[in-house]
N, C-alpha and C positions, 0 to 999 in steps of 0.2 A: 504494500500500500504506500501511496505517496500523500504527503500533507505539507502545508505551509503555515508558518506563523509570521504575521506581519506586525512590525512595531513602528511607532513614530516617537522620537524622544520627547516631543512636546506633549504627548498624551500619556498621562500617568495618574496614579491615585495618591501621589504624595510620598513622603519619606516613610519607609518601613520602620516601625518601632520594633527594635530588637527584643523587646519584652514579649513578643509573640512566641518566643522560644523558651518560655518559662516552664517550671516544673511544679510538682505538688507532692508534698510529703505529709501523710496523715498518720495519726496513731491508730493504725488498723493492721491487723495481721502481723507480718514480719517486715513492714516498711521501716519502722524505727528500730525496734529491737530485733537483732540478728540481721538487720539490713544496714542502715546507716550507723547504728550504734551497737557494738558487740564487744564490751570490755572483757579482757582476758583472752580474747582470740589472738593468736600470733600475727594475724593480718591487720590488727588494730593498732592505732597509735596510743600515746599516753592519755589522750582524752577518752579513749574507748571507741573512737571513730574508725570504721573500716577504711583503710588506706586505698584498697582497690576500688571501692565504691567512689571515694572522693576523686580518684584519678579518672575514672570513667565518666563521672559527672562533669568534671572540668573540660573534658574533650567535647562535651555537648554545648559548651558556652552558654549555659542557662543564666540569664541576667537577673532572674527573679524566681523565688521559691515560695509558694503558698504553704501556710502552716497555721494551726495543727489539724485542721479539718476544713471541709468535710463534715459528715454527720457527727463525728466525734466531738467537734467543738461545741455543739449545742447542749451538752451536759457536762462540759469540762470547766473546772475551776483552775485557772492558770496558777493560782497561789500555791496549789499542791505541788507544783513542779519547780519551785525555787528553794534556795537555801541548802543546808547540808543534806546530803542524800539520806543519811540515817534517820533524819527527822521527817522525811517526806512520806505521806500516807499512801498506801495502795487503795484503789477504789474499783468497784465494778463499773464497766463502761456500758451504758445503756445501748449505744448504737450497734456495737459489734459483739455484745455478750462476752466480753473478755475482761481480764484483770489488768488494770493499768497500774504499774508500779511507780510511775512518776519519777523514775531515775533519770529520764531525759525530759527536759523542759525548756523554758524560754531561753535561759542563759546558754544551755548546751546547743540549742538550735542556732543562736546567734554566732557562736563560735564555729559551728559546722558550716554555716553560710560563708563566713570569712575564709575558711580553708577551701571551700568549694568554688570560690570566686563568684559567688552569687549574692543577691540582696534579699532580705526577708520581706514577705508579703503576709502580714498577720491577720488572722481572722478572729473576731471577737464573738463571744457567746451571747446571742440575743434570743436564745431559746429558753434556758432556765435562769439566765442572769440578765443584766440590763445595763443602763447607762452608767451607774456608779462603778460597776466592775470594769466596764470598758475604759472609763476615765482613769481608773487605777492602773490598768495595764499600760495605757499610753504614758502615764506618768512614770511608771517603772522603766519603760523602754526609751523615752524621748526627753524627759525633763532633766535639767541639771540638778545636782545635789542641793539639799537644803529643804526638801520636803520629804514626807514619810516614805513613800514608795521609791523615790529616787535614792534616798539614803539606804534603803534596803538593797537596792541594786549595787550600790557601792560596797556595802557590807559583804555582799556575795562575790566581790572581786572585780566589779566593773564600774569604776567611778565615772567613766565617760558615757554619755548617753549613746544608745545604739542608733538613734536617728532613723527609725523605720518610717518610710514615706507612704506606703500603700497599705490600706486597711480595709478588710472585708467586713461589712456590717451584717454578720451572721452568715448562715448557709442554708440554702434550699428551704426557706421558711414556708413555702407553699406546699411542701410535701407532707402528707399525713404521717409518714414514717419518722418525721423529724421531731426530736424532743422540743417541746414548746411551740409546735406548729400553730400558726395563727392565720386568719384571713389577711388579705392585703392591707386593709385599712388599719388593722392593729399593728402589723409589721411596719408599715410606713411611719406610724407614730413612734414605735420603738427605735427605728433607725434614725429618725429625725432627732429624738432626744439624745441618743448616744452620740450621734455625729456632731451635733452642735457643741456639746461639752468637749468632745475630743478636739474639734477644730478650735475651740476656745483656748485649749491648752497649747495647741501647736497648729498654727494656721498654714503651715507648709505641707501638711499631709493631704493625700488624695484618698477619697472614700469610694468604695464599691458597694452599691446596693444589690441586694439579692434580686435576681430575676426569676423567671420560671425555671423549674427543674428540668424541663424538656418540652419539646414540641408536641408530645403526646398528652401533656397535662390539659385538663379541662380549663384551667385558668391561664393557659399560655397567652402571653402578651397582655392580657387584662390585668394580671397581678403586677406586671411590670409597669403598665400604664398608670395604675392607681398609685403605685410607689413613686414613680417619676413625677406625677402631678403634685405630690405632697413634698417631695425631697429634691426637686429639680435644681434649686440654687445651692444645695449642699453637696451633692455627689458629683464625681467625675466620670464614673463608669457604672454600667449595669452588668451583672453577671449572667452569662449564658453557659449551660451545660449540655453536653451531648455525648452519648455512648453508642457507637455503631455496632450492629450485630448481623450475623449471617446464620440465624437459626434455621432458615430454610435450606441451607446448604447450596445456594444458587450463586455461583461465583460471578456470573454475568450481571445479575441483579446487584450483588454486593459491590462490585467495582464501579457501579454508578452512584455510589454514596456521595461523591463530591457534589452532585447536583442538589442533594438535600442540604448539605452544609451551606452551599451558596444561598439556598432559600432562607435558611435560618438567619444568616447575616443580613440578607435583604429585608426580612421581616423587621429586624431591629433598626435598620437604617430608616425604614418608613416610620417606625414608632418614634424614634428620636426626632425626626423632622416634624411629626404631628405635635408632640408635646412642646417642642421648641416654638412652633407656630402658635399653639394655644397660649403659651406663656408670653408671647411677643418678646422672646428672649434673644440676646446676641450670643448667649453661651452655647457651647457644644458639649454634649455628653457622648461618650464612646462605649464600645463593647469590650468587656473583659471576659473572654471565653475561657474561664478559669477552671473548668474540668472538661476534658475531651480525651477520647481514646476509643479503641475497639474493646468491647467486653461482652462476652456471651457464653464462653465455654465453661468457666469455673464460677459458679454462682454461690459457693459456700460462704455464708455470711454469719454463721453461728459459731462463736469462739468457745462455746461450752464452758465459759468461765475459767479459761486458762490464759496464761500469759504468752504473748506472741504466737497465737495459733496460726496454722497454715491456711489463710483465707485468701480467696480470689487470686490464686497463683496461676494466672492464665499463661498458656504457652502460645506464642504468636507465630504465624506462618507468613509465607510470601504475600498472599492476598491481603492479609492484615497490614503489612508494611506498605502496600500500595495505597490502601485507604488512609493510613497515617499521612503519607505524602500528599494526598488530596486535601486533607485538613489544612496543612501548612500552605499549600498552593492557594486555597481559598482565603486564608488570613493575609497572605502577601497581596493577592489581587485586590482585596478590600482594605488596604492600608489606611484608607480614609475613614473606616469604621472601627476596625479591630486594632486596639493598641496594646492589649495584654492578653496572653493566653497561657494556660498552664496544663502541660501534659500530665494526666492522672493515671498512674503515679510513677515515681522514678525507680523504686526498688521493691522487688518481690510481689507487691500487690498490683495486679494489672499493669505490669511494669516493663520498662525498657531493659532492666537488669534483674537477674536472679542471682542469689547468693546461696552458698552452702559454707560449711565451716572451713573448707580448704580452698575456696575460690569463687570466681564470679563468671557469669555467662551473659554475653550481650545477645539479646533477642533480635529477630529480624527487623523489628520496628526501630531499633536503635540507630540503624544506619541512615535512613532518610532524614531523621532528625539531625544527626551529626553533620551530614553533608549540607543540608539546607541552612542550619545555624551558622556553619562556618563560612558559607559563600554568599549569603544574603546581605547585600549592602546597598544603600542608596535609595532611589525612588522605585516604586512599583510601576513598571511599564504596563500599559493596557494591551493585552494580546488579542489579536484578531486571527482566529484559528480557522483554517480551511482543511477539513479532514473528513474521512468517511464516518459513518455512524454504524452502530451495531444494535441488535435487539437485546434489551435488558429486561425482559419479562414485563412485569407491571409498570416498570419505569419507561417503557416504550423505547423509541430510538434515541440513543445517547451517543454523543461524540466519542470516537475512539480515544482521543487525546485529551488530557487535562494539563494545562500549561500555566505557569507563572514566570515572571522575570523581574530582575532588578538591574538598575544601572547607576553607577556612581558618576560624580562630576568629572572624574578622570577618564571615563569611558570604559570602565570595567563592567562587563556584562555577565550576568548569571541567568541561565534559563533552566527551569525545572519542569520535567515532562513525565507524565504517567501514561503508558500505553495500556489501555484496558483490554485490548484484544488478547484472547488466550491462545491464538494460533498464528497470528501474522505480525511480523515486524513492520515498522513504519519508517519510511525514509522521509525525514523532516527537514524542510528547508527553512532556515531562519533568515528573514529579509527585513530590511529597514527602508522606510520611505525617505528618510533624511540622513542616512549614515551608511557606512559600509563596515562589514566585519573584516578587520585587517589581520587578526591573528587568533589562534586557538591556544588557550592557556591550559585547559584540561577537560577531560570527559570521564565521569565515573558512572557506572551502571550497576543497578541491582536487579537481577532477573533470575528466571529459572523456568523449567518446563512444567513444574508441579505447583499449583497454587497453594497446596497444603504443606509444602516443604518447610521444615523448622530447623532451628539451631538447637542442638542438644548437648548435654555434658559430654557425650561420647563423640559427637560430631559438631563442634562449636563453630566451624567455618563453612557450614553447608550453604548458608545464604549470606554472602557478604559482597560488598561492592568489588567490581572488577574495572580495570582501566579500559576505556573505550577510545574512539577516535572520531575526528570530524574532518571534512574536506572544505576548502574554500574555493568558491567559484563565482566570478562576476560580482564580488562584494558581498556574497551571501555565504552562510555556513550550511553544510548538509551533514546530518548525522543519522545514524540508524538507531531507532528505539526498538529493542527486542520485544517480542510478545511477553505479556506479564512483566513489563519492565518499568523501572524508574531510572531516569537519566538526569544527571546534573552536568550541564554544559557551562564552561567558563571561557570567555573570549574578550577581546579588546576591539572596540569600535572607534572609528573616526567619523566625525560629522561631515557631511558634504558641504 
């Protein structure tokens, strides 16, 4: 098959915010304990942090990390996780029916972020707690010494404020499963109360309001609208969550998931424009897609009141990796809407990485995230794609290719392409209206013949990127995108 993607350097969605390559770490299963934090393990440092996990996370260049939940946060008291470990109480966790020892808490997370070259994105409990607790946590994290909680931070070995800039006002408060679940009107009041006090203590912070937990919710967008109408002047972002699944075992249908992701972003773009118009406001509110991933194979969510139970330890395959790449393509294309996104989650729990006592395994999904985080820079070019379509079941005819691209002021081009075809490669021509491709810097491709292929402890390199190539002709670049393939192309352009 042949296809073309056309660009014009003047047509773009603006600068890509690198925070779209963020991550998420929740007190769930083995994400924290036996994942990020494993004291006594020979692979851990003096802090108890797994060195191999830190090294793998650093390669992903994640600029922001959401913590501590997730559903966990809605019944969590952050004060249980500070101070001498021997004085920290263990508690049952409502969300995942597990025992939380609280030996890893706010201070440990801040240190871990420093070592992982990332910045914290803190969530507050608006389920069973409220504005007073939120203000205390912000004081602990961001205020100079001289007040109670800031002095407690100093007593715990951290005299300088952490300076956390992004704060989530609760989590999935529209969900009946959530501790403290409330209707939108009540949540909006809680968010407004907490947010106003927090901003009063530190007016440099950015706040994320809870949005709908998913497009399948009966309250989808309406919950968001009510919250935004109440809190428009207070918040910078609204949270969106989506987990993709292939329960039906239909690869063709599943690989069209990018079309649904685009629709979610478009829905929110319309909502923001509506409320902005309603408010007659000059302010912009953006999307924080702070939970996203593929998840459907391992649905075990009952920890049976044990510590660090093996929950949601999904094994990812090639088709999952191609869907992950489509999420990031969508975020890049809509740089005008999506400013923050958090892959859920980073270790062991529906994760990019799996650990055991003697090592670490990078799943198939790790590699598109790594390649795209490394090479995405500059403005998001608007792609005009001419390609064949294929039958995607109930999703009808879908373009074979899913494409995004970025361009720096210096003319460094990155193009990311997913080939949804299971049987045919695509010869893709990259063409510019107002520029020529003058050189190829690199081509990396992730592909295979079996959409269900996985990386395992026995065969950890079964699905990993391989070097590709591209040719230049008449100022355009031509590259081959294999069937079931993701390709990251890098080149240099010069404007005509």
